[in-house]
VOLORO-909960 format. One record per residue (C-alpha): residue number from 1; x, y, z. Coordinates in nm, 4 decimals, padded with zeros to 6 digits, m for minus. Example, Ala and Ser with C-alpha at 12.3 -4.5 7.8 and 13.67 -1.06 7.14 Angstrom:
BEGIN
R,1,01.2300,m00.4500,00.7800
R,2,01.3670,m00.1060,00.7140
REM end
This chain:
BEGIN
R,1,m05.2379,m04.1813,00.5963
R,2,m05.0131,m03.9317,00.4206
R,3,m04.6950,m04.0127,00.2298
R,4,m04.4397,m03.7601,00.1093
R,5,m04.2449,m03.8653,m00.2006
R,6,m03.9233,m03.7224,m00.3379
R,7,m03.8119,m03.8042,m00.6925
R,8,m03.4488,m03.7574,m00.7965
R,9,m03.3072,m03.6263,m01.1217
R,10,m03.3040,m03.9628,m01.2975
R,11,m03.6770,m03.9934,m01.2262
R,12,m03.7366,m03.6547,m01.3898
R,13,m03.5090,m03.6958,m01.6922
R,14,m03.7703,m03.7150,m01.9691
R,15,m04.1371,m03.7727,m02.0494
R,16,m04.1035,m04.1484,m02.0102
R,17,m03.9714,m04.1063,m01.6564
R,18,m04.2486,m03.8550,m01.5790
R,19,m04.4978,m04.1250,m01.6761
R,20,m04.3367,m04.3680,m01.4324
R,21,m04.3645,m04.1101,m01.1560
R,22,m04.7314,m04.0563,m01.2289
R,23,m04.7976,m04.4298,m01.2198
R,24,m04.6241,m04.4568,m00.8817
R,25,m04.8129,m04.1629,m00.7309
R,26,m05.1510,m04.2771,m00.8577
R,27,m05.0953,m04.6334,m00.7324
R,28,m05.1432,m04.5169,m00.3718
R,29,m05.3996,m04.2492,m00.2760
R,30,m05.1965,m04.1613,00.0344
R,31,m04.9117,m04.0346,m00.1856
R,32,m05.0232,m03.6748,m00.1677
R,33,m04.7075,m03.4616,m00.1485
R,34,m04.4400,m03.4804,m00.4193
R,35,m04.0961,m03.3153,m00.4093
R,36,m03.8906,m03.3159,m00.7300
R,37,m03.5353,m03.2563,m00.8439
R,38,m03.4302,m03.0959,m01.1715
R,39,m03.4198,m03.3179,m01.4806
R,40,m03.1165,m03.5460,m01.4678
R,41,m02.9287,m03.7454,m01.7286
R,42,m03.1218,m03.9454,m01.9893
R,43,m02.8123,m04.1429,m02.0894
R,44,m02.4467,m04.1617,m01.9876
R,45,m02.3197,m03.8786,m02.2091
R,46,m02.6140,m03.6506,m02.1284
R,47,m02.6065,m03.3480,m01.8971
R,48,m02.7905,m03.2812,m01.5734
R,49,m02.9837,m02.9579,m01.6078
R,50,m02.8450,m02.8323,m01.2770
R,51,m02.4931,m02.8644,m01.4221
R,52,m02.6011,m02.6679,m01.7289
R,53,m02.7494,m02.3950,m01.5104
R,54,m02.4245,m02.3663,m01.3141
R,55,m02.2445,m02.3416,m01.6488
R,56,m02.4808,m02.0665,m01.7621
R,57,m02.4052,m01.8633,m01.4527
R,58,m02.0309,m01.9088,m01.4976
R,59,m02.0620,m01.7799,m01.8538
R,60,m02.2574,m01.4765,m01.7345
R,61,m01.9984,m01.4042,m01.4653
R,62,m01.7193,m01.3906,m01.7211
R,63,m01.9160,m01.2125,m01.9919
R,64,m01.9280,m01.5163,m02.2195
R,65,m02.2394,m01.5863,m02.4256
R,66,m02.4479,m01.8716,m02.2830
R,67,m02.7206,m01.8803,m02.5494
R,68,m02.6490,m02.2350,m02.6668
R,69,m02.6420,m02.3752,m02.3122
R,70,m02.9551,m02.1843,m02.2182
R,71,m03.1348,m02.3175,m02.5248
R,72,m03.0464,m02.6755,m02.4274
R,73,m03.2168,m02.6196,m02.0909
R,74,m03.5279,m02.4668,m02.2442
R,75,m03.5516,m02.7352,m02.5126
R,76,m03.5374,m03.0179,m02.2586
R,77,m03.8324,m02.8914,m02.0563
R,78,m04.0326,m02.7916,m02.3629
R,79,m03.9776,m03.1410,m02.5043
R,80,m04.1102,m03.2993,m02.1849
R,81,m04.4098,m03.0687,m02.1844
R,82,m04.4963,m03.1289,m02.5473
R,83,m04.4584,m03.5064,m02.5285
R,84,m04.6910,m03.5113,m02.2264
R,85,m04.9287,m03.2687,m02.3996
R,86,m04.9358,m03.0289,m02.1046
R,87,m05.0674,m02.6708,m02.1212
R,88,m04.7872,m02.5243,m01.9057
R,89,m04.6726,m02.1861,m02.0403
R,90,m04.2968,m02.2254,m02.0134
R,91,m04.2042,m01.9818,m02.2894
R,92,m04.3230,m01.6741,m02.0995
R,93,m04.1312,m01.7706,m01.7864
R,94,m03.8210,m01.8610,m01.9857
R,95,m03.8273,m01.5176,m02.1511
R,96,m03.8676,m01.3401,m01.8152
R,97,m03.5855,m01.5415,m01.6618
R,98,m03.3580,m01.4706,m01.9597
R,99,m03.4124,m01.0972,m01.9133
R,100,m03.3289,m01.1317,m01.5459
R,101,m03.0106,m01.3176,m01.6360
R,102,m02.9055,m01.0281,m01.8582
R,103,m02.9709,m00.7785,m01.5774
R,104,m02.7883,m00.9871,m01.3178
R,105,m02.9018,m01.2915,m01.1215
R,106,m02.7537,m01.4810,m00.8280
R,107,m02.6120,m01.8259,m00.8834
R,108,m02.8524,m01.9761,m00.6298
R,109,m03.1583,m01.8328,m00.7991
R,110,m03.0521,m01.9389,m01.1467
R,111,m02.9625,m02.2991,m01.0580
R,112,m03.2820,m02.3357,m00.8527
R,113,m03.4886,m02.2933,m01.1695
R,114,m03.4121,m02.6525,m01.2688
R,115,m03.6243,m02.7766,m00.9799
R,116,m03.8776,m02.4966,m01.0255
R,117,m03.9636,m02.5831,m01.3865
R,118,m03.9599,m02.9581,m01.3165
R,119,m04.2117,m02.9052,m01.0368
R,120,m04.4320,m02.6823,m01.2538
R,121,m04.4542,m02.9551,m01.5167
R,122,m04.5072,m03.2358,m01.2658
R,123,m04.7849,m03.0450,m01.0875
R,124,m04.9722,m02.9979,m01.4145
R,125,m04.9129,m03.3601,m01.5141
R,126,m05.0443,m03.5006,m01.1850
R,127,m05.3204,m03.2450,m01.1481
R,128,m05.1750,m03.1387,m00.8117
R,129,m05.1357,m02.7846,m00.6793
R,130,m04.7937,m02.6246,m00.7280
R,131,m04.6347,m02.4802,m00.4117
R,132,m04.3110,m02.2901,m00.4682
R,133,m04.0419,m02.3940,m00.2178
R,134,m03.9508,m02.0260,m00.1783
R,135,m04.2969,m01.9683,m00.0283
R,136,m04.2547,m02.2136,00.2585
R,137,m03.8904,m02.3174,00.3158
R,138,m03.7181,m02.0369,00.5068
R,139,m03.3485,m02.0071,00.5873
R,140,m03.2148,m01.8100,00.8814
R,141,m02.9496,m01.5455,00.8280
R,142,m02.6786,m01.7984,00.9209
R,143,m02.7892,m02.0259,00.6363
R,144,m02.9582,m02.2921,00.8484
R,145,m03.3226,m02.3838,00.7965
R,146,m03.5796,m02.2189,01.0239
R,147,m03.7744,m02.5384,01.0848
R,148,m04.0488,m02.3863,01.2990
R,149,m04.1477,m02.1198,01.0453
R,150,m04.0955,m02.3530,00.7462
R,151,m04.3178,m02.6217,00.8980
R,152,m04.5940,m02.3733,00.9734
R,153,m04.5688,m02.2317,00.6211
R,154,m04.6014,m02.5708,00.4533
R,155,m04.8860,m02.6841,00.6774
R,156,m05.0740,m02.3703,00.5795
R,157,m04.9852,m02.3936,00.2082
R,158,m05.0648,m02.7624,00.1736
R,159,m05.3782,m02.7822,00.3830
R,160,m05.5619,m03.0936,00.2711
R,161,m05.4519,m03.0594,m00.0902
R,162,m05.2287,m03.2774,m00.3022
R,163,m04.9232,m03.0722,m00.3929
R,164,m04.5956,m03.0708,m00.5836
R,165,m04.3064,m02.8590,m00.4546
R,166,m03.9496,m02.8144,m00.5858
R,167,m03.6559,m02.9480,m00.3913
R,168,m03.3088,m02.7996,m00.3405
R,169,m03.3956,m02.4406,m00.2503
R,170,m03.5838,m02.2032,m00.0249
R,171,m03.5674,m01.8336,00.0601
R,172,m03.3718,m01.6127,00.2959
R,173,m03.5635,m01.3765,00.5290
R,174,m03.5337,m01.1003,00.2660
R,175,m03.6812,m01.3266,m00.0021
R,176,m03.3542,m01.4011,m00.1835
R,177,m03.3349,m01.7567,m00.3189
R,178,m03.0897,m01.9864,m00.1401
R,179,m03.0000,m02.3425,m00.2352
R,180,m02.8767,m02.6364,m00.0334
R,181,m02.5551,m02.8114,m00.1330
R,182,m02.5834,m03.0575,m00.4215
R,183,m02.8256,m03.3391,m00.3413
R,184,m03.0264,m03.1032,m00.1251
R,185,m03.3616,m03.2062,m00.2718
R,186,m03.3414,m03.5032,m00.0338
R,187,m03.3378,m03.2544,00.2534
R,188,m03.6394,m03.0677,00.1152
R,189,m03.8304,m03.3945,00.1006
R,190,m03.7379,m03.4819,00.4579
R,191,m03.8379,m03.1367,00.5814
R,192,m04.1708,m03.1627,00.4000
R,193,m04.2346,m03.5043,00.5544
R,194,m04.1527,m03.3743,00.9007
R,195,m04.3600,m03.0568,00.8550
R,196,m04.6683,m03.2549,00.7560
R,197,m04.6137,m03.5399,01.0065
R,198,m04.6109,m03.7889,00.7214
R,199,m04.6549,m04.1568,00.7942
R,200,m04.3747,m04.2440,00.5494
R,201,m04.1141,m04.0491,00.3526
R,202,m04.0473,m04.2273,00.0222
R,203,m03.7257,m04.1288,m00.1526
R,204,m03.7421,m04.2495,m00.5150
R,205,m03.4180,m04.2806,m00.7066
R,206,m03.2518,m04.5118,m00.9617
R,207,m03.1393,m04.7833,m00.7165
R,208,m03.3494,m05.0319,m00.5208
R,209,m03.2296,m04.9213,m00.1790
R,210,m02.8923,m04.9664,m00.0151
R,211,m02.6600,m05.2591,m00.0700
R,212,m02.4749,m05.4543,00.1978
R,213,m02.1389,m05.3738,00.0394
R,214,m01.9874,m05.1659,m00.2380
R,215,m02.0756,m05.3396,m00.5699
R,216,m01.7405,m05.2246,m00.7102
R,217,m01.5753,m05.4536,m00.4547
R,218,m01.8329,m05.7296,m00.3961
R,219,m02.0143,m05.8778,m00.6943
R,220,m02.3953,m05.8542,m00.6689
R,221,m02.4202,m05.7721,m00.2966
R,222,m02.7551,m05.8309,m00.1285
R,223,m02.9855,m05.5341,m00.0691
R,224,m03.0458,m05.4049,00.2822
R,225,m03.4197,m05.4432,00.3408
R,226,m03.4282,m05.2883,00.6885
R,227,m03.1812,m05.0611,00.8644
R,228,m03.2026,m04.8356,01.1681
R,229,m03.1095,m04.4684,01.1575
R,230,m02.8156,m04.5446,01.3886
R,231,m02.6820,m04.8136,01.1551
R,232,m02.7244,m04.5808,00.8590
R,233,m02.5193,m04.3128,01.0331
R,234,m02.2443,m04.5641,01.1084
R,235,m02.2264,m04.6858,00.7478
R,236,m02.2377,m04.3312,00.6123
R,237,m01.9583,m04.2163,00.8435
R,238,m01.7297,m04.5023,00.7490
R,239,m01.7645,m04.4340,00.3783
R,240,m02.0833,m04.5905,00.2396
R,241,m02.2518,m04.3758,m00.0261
R,242,m02.5981,m04.3254,00.1141
R,243,m02.8189,m04.0192,00.1483
R,244,m02.7332,m03.6541,00.1800
R,245,m02.6418,m03.6265,00.5501
R,246,m02.9080,m03.3644,00.6209
R,247,m03.1840,m03.5971,00.4987
R,248,m03.1870,m03.8123,00.8081
R,249,m03.2362,m03.5611,01.0863
R,250,m03.5778,m03.4035,01.0108
R,251,m03.7546,m03.7386,00.9715
R,252,m03.5670,m03.9031,01.2561
R,253,m03.6744,m03.6235,01.4907
R,254,m04.0362,m03.7067,01.4078
R,255,m03.9783,m04.0853,01.4035
R,256,m04.0954,m04.1035,01.0403
R,257,m03.9869,m04.4143,00.8451
R,258,m03.7774,m04.3441,00.5373
R,259,m03.8166,m04.5792,00.2416
R,260,m03.5588,m04.5746,m00.0415
R,261,m03.7287,m04.6957,m00.3630
R,262,m03.6447,m04.7390,m00.7313
R,263,m03.8554,m04.5489,m00.9851
R,264,m03.7576,m04.8019,m01.2518
R,265,m03.8510,m05.1003,m01.0317
R,266,m04.1508,m04.9724,m00.8359
R,267,m04.2503,m05.3166,m00.7081
R,268,m03.9174,m05.3687,m00.5287
R,269,m03.9529,m05.2979,m00.1541
R,270,m03.6307,m05.0986,m00.1370
R,271,m03.4709,m05.0188,00.1978
R,272,m03.6813,m04.9201,00.4982
R,273,m03.5087,m04.6989,00.7536
R,274,m03.6571,m04.6299,01.0961
R,275,m03.5533,m04.5870,01.4566
R,276,m03.5908,m04.9520,01.5554
R,277,m03.7333,m05.2850,01.4467
R,278,m03.9066,m05.5411,01.6628
R,279,m03.7102,m05.8477,01.5504
R,280,m03.3732,m05.9104,01.7078
R,281,m03.2602,m06.2174,01.5129
R,282,m03.2787,m06.3418,01.1573
R,283,m03.3422,m06.7074,01.0700
R,284,m03.0053,m06.7628,00.9006
R,285,m02.8123,m06.6119,01.1897
R,286,m02.6942,m06.3129,00.9874
R,287,m02.5943,m06.0347,01.2239
R,288,m02.4284,m05.7894,00.9851
R,289,m02.6431,m05.5208,00.8223
R,290,m02.3719,m05.3728,00.6039
R,291,m01.9967,m05.3581,00.5429
R,292,m01.8135,m05.0399,00.4472
R,293,m01.4771,m04.8735,00.4799
R,294,m01.2257,m04.6136,00.3692
R,295,m00.8580,m04.6146,00.2808
R,296,m00.5641,m04.3877,00.3558
R,297,m00.5460,m04.3363,00.7297
R,298,m00.2431,m04.2684,00.9485
R,299,m00.1995,m04.3491,01.3162
R,300,00.0012,m04.1515,01.5691
R,301,00.1030,m04.4065,01.8349
R,302,00.2128,m04.2756,02.1748
R,303,00.3380,m04.4600,02.4814
R,304,00.4139,m04.3111,02.8225
R,305,00.4602,m04.4885,03.1509
R,306,00.1777,m04.3956,03.3889
R,307,m00.0288,m04.2333,03.1136
R,308,m00.3569,m04.3503,03.2657
R,309,m00.2806,m04.1589,03.5872
R,310,m00.1763,m03.8380,03.4110
R,311,m00.4839,m03.6161,03.4174
R,312,m00.5463,m03.4369,03.0857
R,313,m00.2989,m03.6405,02.8791
R,314,m00.5419,m03.7243,02.5969
R,315,m00.6965,m03.3778,02.6057
R,316,m00.3590,m03.2111,02.5516
R,317,m00.2806,m03.4298,02.2507
R,318,m00.6254,m03.3601,02.1034
R,319,m00.5748,m02.9848,02.1521
R,320,m00.2517,m03.0010,01.9507
R,321,m00.4300,m03.1814,01.6671
R,322,m00.7143,m02.9296,01.6878
R,323,m00.4704,m02.6414,01.6377
R,324,m00.3906,m02.7895,01.2957
R,325,m00.7554,m02.8693,01.2204
R,326,m00.6903,m03.2438,01.2205
R,327,m00.9837,m03.4437,01.3523
R,328,m00.9410,m03.7815,01.5195
R,329,m01.1517,m04.0573,01.3670
R,330,m01.0788,m04.3263,01.6271
R,331,m00.8840,m04.3358,01.9531
R,332,m00.8031,m04.6876,02.0769
R,333,m00.5984,m04.6762,02.3972
R,334,m00.4382,m04.8881,02.6668
R,335,m00.2991,m04.8245,03.0160
R,336,00.0228,m04.6709,02.8906
R,337,m00.0518,m04.6178,02.5212
R,338,m00.2876,m04.4346,02.2890
R,339,m00.3346,m04.4346,01.9134
R,340,m00.4822,m04.1395,01.7248
R,341,m00.6302,m04.2449,01.3900
R,342,m00.6573,m03.9579,01.1414
R,343,m00.7028,m03.9141,00.7673
R,344,m00.3651,m03.9061,00.5970
R,345,m00.4677,m03.6236,00.3632
R,346,m00.5378,m03.3939,00.6596
R,347,m00.2277,m03.4949,00.8553
R,348,00.0384,m03.4886,00.5819
R,349,00.0725,m03.1093,00.5348
R,350,00.1455,m03.0558,00.9056
R,351,00.2811,m03.3938,01.0176
R,352,00.6234,m03.2821,01.1383
R,353,00.4909,m02.9732,01.3146
R,354,00.2416,m03.1894,01.5048
R,355,00.4960,m03.4566,01.5985
R,356,00.7416,m03.1906,01.7132
R,357,00.4849,m03.0165,01.9294
R,358,00.3755,m03.3477,02.0842
R,359,00.7420,m03.4260,02.1649
R,360,00.7933,m03.0882,02.3316
R,361,00.4656,m03.0553,02.5223
R,362,00.3594,m03.4144,02.5962
R,363,00.7050,m03.5745,02.6291
R,364,00.5962,m03.9312,02.5472
R,365,00.8329,m04.2217,02.6048
R,366,00.7889,m04.3250,02.2403
R,367,00.6118,m04.1826,01.9392
R,368,00.5852,m04.3511,01.6008
R,369,00.3677,m04.3448,01.2918
R,370,00.1656,m04.6165,01.1212
R,371,00.0712,m04.5263,00.7652
R,372,m00.1194,m04.6681,00.4678
R,373,m00.3966,m04.8084,00.6831
R,374,m00.7571,m04.8712,00.5795
R,375,m01.0602,m04.8877,00.8071
R,376,m01.3226,m05.1585,00.7566
R,377,m01.6424,m05.1684,00.9607
R,378,m01.9031,m05.4383,00.9979
R,379,m02.2235,m05.2693,01.1130
R,380,m02.5287,m05.4410,01.2567
R,381,m02.7825,m05.3877,01.5327
R,382,m02.7945,m05.7629,01.5986
R,383,m02.4266,m05.7835,01.6982
R,384,m02.5080,m05.7234,02.0629
R,385,m02.7156,m06.0426,02.0618
R,386,m02.4454,m06.2561,01.8989
R,387,m02.1791,m06.3761,02.1473
R,388,m01.8427,m06.4200,01.9841
R,389,m01.9173,m06.2052,01.6803
R,390,m01.5853,m06.0188,01.7154
R,391,m01.3951,m06.3473,01.7367
R,392,m01.5645,m06.4789,01.4231
R,393,m01.4714,m06.1660,01.2292
R,394,m01.1090,m06.1702,01.3442
R,395,m01.0783,m06.5423,01.2700
R,396,m01.2160,m06.5003,00.9175
R,397,m00.9689,m06.2219,00.8409
R,398,m00.6767,m06.4118,00.9940
R,399,m00.7543,m06.7299,00.8054
R,400,m00.7347,m06.5311,00.4827
R,401,m00.3951,m06.3823,00.5610
R,402,m00.5192,m06.0327,00.6479
R,403,m00.3201,m05.8687,00.9254
R,404,m00.5345,m05.6699,01.1703
R,405,m00.3494,m05.3563,01.2778
R,406,m00.6215,m05.2010,01.4921
R,407,m00.9433,m05.3112,01.6597
R,408,m01.2158,m05.0936,01.8111
R,409,m01.5860,m05.1229,01.8862
R,410,m01.8422,m04.8589,01.9763
R,411,m02.0148,m04.8715,02.3161
R,412,m02.3528,m04.9358,02.1518
R,413,m02.2033,m05.2451,01.9850
R,414,m02.3409,m05.1389,01.6470
R,415,m02.0073,m05.1887,01.4772
R,416,m01.6799,m05.3737,01.4854
R,417,m01.4003,m05.1727,01.3262
R,418,m01.0668,m05.3093,01.2151
R,419,m00.7649,m05.1424,01.0660
R,420,m00.5868,m05.3283,00.7859
R,421,m00.3191,m05.2432,00.5322
R,422,m00.4424,m05.0383,00.2376
R,423,m00.3474,m05.3232,00.0065
R,424,m00.5834,m05.5586,00.1967
R,425,m00.8821,m05.3226,00.1942
R,426,m01.0900,m05.4755,m00.0855
R,427,m00.9927,m05.8299,00.0159
R,428,m01.1041,m05.7666,00.3765
R,429,m01.4468,m05.6474,00.2643
R,430,m01.4905,m05.9484,00.0366
R,431,m01.3819,m06.1898,00.3112
R,432,m01.6311,m06.0456,00.5595
R,433,m01.9099,m06.0499,00.3032
R,434,m01.8384,m06.4063,00.1907
R,435,m01.8161,m06.5368,00.5480
R,436,m02.1100,m06.3584,00.7074
R,437,m02.3545,m06.2769,00.4282
R,438,m02.3327,m06.5288,00.1453
REM end
């Protein structure tokens, strides 16, 4: 068995966190590939080293001295090294990098050094081989990852060894360093797991997996122990803060389970994510995996007699919205009516142009706007096996005085989505959680 582990910035913040990582890795011999982020915050007022590196580059761009910021970065890694009593020669590499900064260095290369130095230290601390991400992770000229070449490179570089590799960056075909967007170390870990056909991809962070609802809205929500990739996508789309979007696809393609774990609570099982689970029911009858939502939507409501027989009606409305780069989130419709749910922030700058064009080209019988609407989704793979689940949700909301302004459900029956007034958003989430989870 082979496990690929990725440790986030909070897990790399100082020597004490490094020790926790080592304990986790050594607890399971199959944990043979480790991907690391740059050192994160040690306390609330602290700085992430990636932020400091971005600041350094901004200073260089505008000809402002960055010596004090640069020294903070060097001091942090030297402190970790010295407290762990490692032999890693950081000073030489720091001096070489500083000279390169004075000559001119790309932003991507400079900010990638946070992960690079963290991985150098972790490799020495674990006694693993260091494999630079620039030597295996290859981007195409369009900025997407060349998975075929990258996978072959890592298979060759890793062999049967235990390795540590930096997250967040790779190299362009000409060798120039390129980074992912922020949070991209999760993607590196997923790519490494897929390249090596890992049995499990463990993503270690500072939370014990995902929660069934936003803890800012619901007090002490239960953790999600198991969730399918499809459910995760649904929750992520509707607003739940989960993983970097690109993390899911490489491991899902290879059907590799993804386990979200907490470095500070290593015995907690975390959240296990995979394509499917054998069980269909839970003993307590719970059929909701998670509840999430977003506020500030607007709805363009159209009616036209005979709409269902007018070929291309919906397409023509969608083309008008596309001209203004307004995407439709949901599209509930009837025989003679259709509602186009869009984000208010995208619609507002061009609202009157869009409504005018729809009037001229579509000629609806009526057109009106619904504003200040929030979307709340109950997501769960077990919904399809629970007759009357929609009715139970609607009844619970109605009994608590929450007016439902829109209802829709996906064809896979993974979610039930309701539109409510913005002012009822938090209350709706709490009502659903209290009625179907507690």
